[in-house]
N, C-alpha and C positions, 0 to 999 in steps of 0.2 A: 488715457487721454479722452477728452470729451468728443462728442459727435457734432461740433459746431459746423455750420455750413460755410464753405469757403466763399470769400468775396470774389476771388479770381482763381483761375487754375495756374499752377506752377509746374513746369516740366521737371522731371528728374534731372535732365541735363543742366537746367539752370541752377538747381540746388547743388549739383555736383561741381559746376564751375565755381560756385561760391565756396564750397566746402573743401575742394581739393587743395588749393593753396594754403588754407588754414591747417589742414591735416599734415601737409608736407612740412610747413614751418614748425609745427609742434613736434614732429618726428625729428627734425634737425636739432631741436632743443635737447632732446634726450640723447641724440648721437653725440652732442657736445659733452654730456656727462660721461658717456662711454669713453670718449677720447681722453678725458681727464683721468678716469679710473685706470684706463689702460696705460697712461703715462706713469701714474703713481706705482703701478705694479712693477715698474722697472727699477725701483729703488732697492737699496740693500736690505731694507726691512719693510717689505710691502704691507704686512699686516698692521704694524704700528702707524705707518704713514697714512694708509687709507683710513684707518680708524680715526686719526686726528682730523683728517679732512672731512670725513662723514659727520663727526660730531659738530664741527664748525658749520657745516652746511645745514644741519638740522637747526642750529641756532639762527642762521640766516633766514630760513624759511619762516621762523616766528616773526622776524623783523620785516621781511620783504612782502609778506602776503597782503597787507593793506595796500601796498603799491600795485600789486598785481590786480586787485579788485578795481582799480581805476579803469581798466580796459572795458569791462562790461558796463560799468557805471557811465562811462563816456559814450559808449556806443548806444546806450539806451536814452540818454538825456541830452546830448549835445546836438542841436539842430541849427544854431546860428552863432554869431560872434559873441553875443551877450551871454548865452548859456555856456559857451566855451570859456569865457573869462571867469564865470562862476565856478566851473569845473577846475580851472587852473588854480584858483585860490585854495580850493580844497586840496588839490594835489600838492601845492607848496607846503601846506600844513603836514601832510603825510611825509613828504621828503625830509622836512626839518626834524620831525619826530623820530624817524628811522635813524638819521645820522646822530641825533642826540643819544639815543639808546645804544648805538654802536660805540660811541665815545665812552659811555659808562661801562660797558662790557670790557672794553680793551684797556682803559687807562685808570680805572679805580679799583680798589680792593673789593668792592661789591661785585664787580664782574667776575673776578677770579673765584670768589666765594660761591657765586651762583653756579658757575661752571663745575666747580669741584663737587658741590653737593647735589646738583641736579642729575649729573651723570655718574656719580660715584667714582670719580677719577682719583688716582693717586696724585700727590702733589707734583711729582716729576712729569706727569702727562698734561697737567693743566696749562703750563707755559706753551707747549706745542700747539694746543687748540687755540689759545688766545692769539698766538702768532699768526695762525691761519686766518683768524677772524679779522685781524687788523687790515687785511686786504679785502676780505669778503664784505666788510661793512659798507664799502663804496658801491658794491653791486646793487644794493637796494635803491640807491639814487638813480642810477642809469636804467635799472629795470622799471622804475616808476615812470621815467621819461618815455621809455619805449612803450609801456602799456597805455599811457595817456594818449599818445598819438595813434596807437593801434586802434583805440576806440573810434577815432575819427575815420581812419582808413576802412575799418570793417563796416561802419554805417554806410559809407559811400560805395560799398561792395568792391573796393579795389584791393581785394585780399591777396593778389599776386605780390604786392609789396611786402607782405609778411614773409613770403617765401624768399624773395630777393634779399631782404635784410638778413634772414637766417642763413642763407647760402654764403653770403659774404662773411658773416660772423664765423661760420663753421670753417671756412678756408683760413681765416686769420688764426683761429684756435689751433688748427692742425699744424700750421707752420710753426707756431710757438711751441706746440707739443714736441715737434721734431727737434727743435732747438734744445729743449730741456733733456730729451732723451740722449742727444749727442753730448751735451755738456755734463750730464749726470743729475739725476733726480735725488734731491737731498731731504726734502720735507714736504708736508702737505701744503705749505705755502706756495710751492711751484704750481700746484693745481689751482690754487686760488688766483694766482696771477693770470693763468690761462683763461679762467672763467671771467675775470674782470675785464680783460682786454676784449674778449668776445662780446660781452654785454655792452661795452662802450661803442663797439662797431655797430651793433644792431640798433642801439639807441639813436645814433647819428642818422642812419638811413631812415628810421621811422620819423624822426623829427623833421627831416627835410621834406619828405612826402606829406606828412600830416600837416605841417605848417602851410604848405602850398594849398591844401584842401580847405583849411580854415580861412585863408585869404579869399577864397571863392564863395564862402558862405554869406548869406544875407546878414545884415546887422541884427535884424529882428525877424524871425520867421513867424508867419501868420498862425495864430492860435497856439503858439508854443508858450508854455507857462513858466519854464525854468529861467529865472532871472538873477538869482543870488545863491550864495553858498549854503544858506540854510535849507533851501529846497533840495540842493544836491545831497546834503547830509541826511535828509529824511529818507532818501533812497539808499544811500551808502551805508548808513549806520547799522541796519539789520544784517547786511552782508558782512560788515566788519566784525560785529559781535559773534556771528556764527563761525566765521573763519578763525577768530581768535581761540575758539574752543577746539577746532580741528587741528590747529597748528601745534597743539601739545602732543599729537599722536606720534609723530616721528621722534621727537626728543624722548618721549616715554618709552618707545620701543628700544632706542639705543641705550637708554638708561637701564632698562630691564635686561637687555642682552649683556650688559656689563656684569650681571649677576649669574650668568650661566657658567658652566664648567670651564669653557675656554672663551673668555670674554672677547679678546681681540679678534680671534678667528670668527666668532659669531657676528660681531659688528661688521667686519670686512666682508664676510660672505653675504650678509644681508644687503650691504651697500651695493655689491656687484650684482646680485640677483635682482634687487629692486631697480637698478639702472637698466637692466635688460627688459624687465617687465614694463617700465616706463616707456621704453622704446617701442614695445609692442602696442601699448594702449594709447600712446600719445597722439597718434594719427586720428584717433576717434574721440579726442577730448574736447572737440568743438561742436558736438551735437547740440549743446545748449544754444549756440549761436544760430544754428539752423532753425531751431524752434523759435528763438527770439525774433528772427528776421522773416520767417515764412509761415509760422503756424497759423497766425490770424488770417493769412491769405488763403492757404490751402492745407488744412491739417491732414487730409488723406495722403497728400504727396509727402509730407514730412514723415508720417508713420511708415509709408512704403520704403522711403529712403533709409530710415533707421533700421527697418527689418532686414533690408538687403545687406547691411554692413555690420550689424550688431554682434554677430557671432564670430566675426573674423579674428578678434584678439585671442579668444579661447583656442581657436584652431592653430594659430601661430604659436601659442605657448606650448601646445601639445607637441608640435613639430620640434620646437627648441628643446624641450625638456626630456622627450622620450625617443629622440633619434640622434644619430651621431652629429647632427648639425650643431647641437648645443655644445658638445665637447670641442668641436672644431673652432667655434667662435670664441669660447673661453680660452682655449690654448693658443691658437694661432693668430687671432685678431686682438684679443685683450691681454694675452701674455699671462693668463692665470694658470698655474700649474699645481701639482701636488695635492695636499690635503685641502688647500684653499679652493681648488677647482672642484673637488668632490663635494665639499660643503656648499659651495655656491650652486651647484647643480641640484643638490638635495633641497636647498631653499627655494630654488626656482620652481620646482614641482608643487610646492605648498601654496603658490600664488594662483592656482587654477581657478578657485572660486572668484577671486577678485577680477580676473580678466573676463569672466562671464558677466558679472554684474555691472562693471564700470560704464559701458556705453549706454545702458538703459537708465542708470542713475543720472548720467549727464543729461540725457534727454528730458527726464522728469524735472531736473533742476531748471532746465530751460523753460518748461511750462510754468514752474513757480514764478519765474521772472516775468513771463508774459501776463500772468494773472495778477501781478503786483503783490504776491503773498510772500515776500522775502522773509518775513518773520518765521515762516515755517522752517527755514533753513537752520535757525538756531536750535530748534527741537531735534532736527535730524542729526546735527553735528554733535549734540549732547549724547544722543543715542549711540552714535559712532564711537565717541571717546569712551563712553561708559563700558561698552562691550569690548572695546580694544583693551582697556585696562584690566577688565575682569579676565579676559583670555590670557593676557600677559602674566598676571599674578598667578593664575591657576597653573599655567604650563611651567613657569619658572619654579614654582613650588613643587609640582608633581614630577616634572620631567626636564630638569635643567640640561640634560645631555642632548636635548633636541637642538640646542645651539641656535643657529640662524633661522631655522624653520619656525621657531617660536614667533619671531617678528612677522613672518609671512602669514601665518595662521591668524595672528591677532589682527593684522591689518585687514584681512579678508572677512573675518567675523564682524569687525567694526563696520565695514562697508555694507554687509548684509543687513545689519541693524539700521543703518542710515537709509538704505533702499526701502526697507519695509515701512519705516516711518513715513517717508515721502509718499510712497504709493498709497498708503492708507489715508493720509491727510488729503491728498488730491481727490481721493474717491469720496470722502465724506464731508469735506469742507468746501463750501461754495466759493466760486471766484469772486474777487472784489470788483467793485465798480471802477477802480482806478487802474485796471489792467492796461498795459501798454498797447497802443494801436499797431496794427500791421502797416506795411507799406507795399505799394505796387511796384 
């Protein structure tokens, strides 16, 4: 990061008060995935059920990601009612596109053909994945509504509402999970229903609070230039292009894991280990918002705060992977037993590099947003995808017996390539004049 002089000083307590609710809400998101996977392990055939859900979820990530980008776009650009209306028009295009793609996947032969060939599935397994996605396709709509209003809430520093929304969502999902456990888990569709209901709850809370904040905004903020959807797209488009590259990573991993010696075991173990890793790193996934909101005001405070917390995910992974705590969580909390437990734990250990890199990469991406250099993200994501694919192909070819750990190593090496690209680009490419201003 550069040595820019701060306009004002920001206390670590102020940054912490902003960051803590964001971190808690992100952690609750991953806890919800742990709840779903724990529910699905109670089925009669957990490996097959979790695999069908994991593949459908990887498809959802492809479709949902543009909606998730509405959060940072909105927090960066919306300052008045006019700019919010421009943002809303862009959001409506995103919503309609995601639903249209979902309908194609679920109700046309093209969708079944794509699922079968992209993931190398047998015909008998394609129907189960499509059945799960018929529910998940609606998640992208409510996720988009949630993220749109999250952007408004974050800009106004009312981040506690993200935690409140996630807490209510989590409670609803847990109750529904208990219902399915009591009545019997029959397919991955049960997990999709839990996820959809939770997303609907969170979207409602975000909508109510965000709409109230929009009503208090001025019609036109002084010196604010965003007035139409074309201006919003100029910021949104580079983010969208870069994320469309990255979104192929998880489907590629699941597809290649399907070519290992024990495909369903590999996919299920990777899904379980990845959900635990997401839980560990999710709390630290909003460093980019700290940089976006405070770096222009006091870069030294941002660097100090990041340094304080940046190594925590790696420490937590070590505790989980190399102490009895990991076995306890897998067996007694998630209900994972037998060879699936052993493979999940082995896969968890392979995520060490990723947990070291992730907080620092997120902070660097925040600096990219502050500088207005969003086009750099396309290059970094291409580097990530390229090295992920190279690692996947090499390990599946040379050591297919590694099973789920192949996915963990591929994702980690890909993140290392992305981190290296961004770090070098920020060092040697000058900031643009269109960098976003800070706020006091």
